[in-house]
C-alpha positions, 0 to 999 in steps of 0.5 A, spaced: 033 370 532 040 370 530 044 364 529 051 363 533 054 357 529 057 356 523 055 349 522 049 347 519 043 346 523 036 342 523 030 345 527 027 339 530 022 343 535 020 350 536 015 353 541 013 360 543 009 363 549 009 370 551 014 373 547 019 367 548 021 363 543 025 356 544 028 352 539 031 345 539 037 344 533 041 338 531 048 340 529 051 337 523 056 335 522 058 333 529 051 331 531 050 335 537 044 338 540 043 346 541 037 349 545 036 357 543 032 361 547 030 368 544 026 373 548 023 378 543 021 383 548 028 384 550 032 382 544 036 377 548 038 370 547 042 364 549 044 358 547 045 351 551 049 345 548 046 339 551 047 332 551 042 329 546 039 324 552 037 331 556 035 335 549 027 334 551 029 336 558 033 343 556 027 344 551 022 344 555 025 347 561 031 351 558 031 356 564 032 351 569 036 347 565 041 353 564 041 354 572 042 346 573 048 346 568 052 352 571 052 348 577 057 343 574 054 337 578 054 332 573 051 327 578 045 331 580 039 329 577 035 332 572 028 329 574 026 335 578 026 339 571 020 335 569 016 337 575 
């Protein structure tokens, strides 16, 4: 995995399944939260800066969260992500 930020990051959680690793980081000094997804099969990754209140949604469902965040509709519910 390649870190894309210069800030110090603390890993809060990690999970791996079928060659895909998902990491949840707390970023210092600003206190932001980042979810990083790395696919070892394709050597591709992406990172999501997420609101701390939605960190577990993004960690548990990063692809759905990424699609939801691209809509730009901040009023849309994320309850469906947990389904």
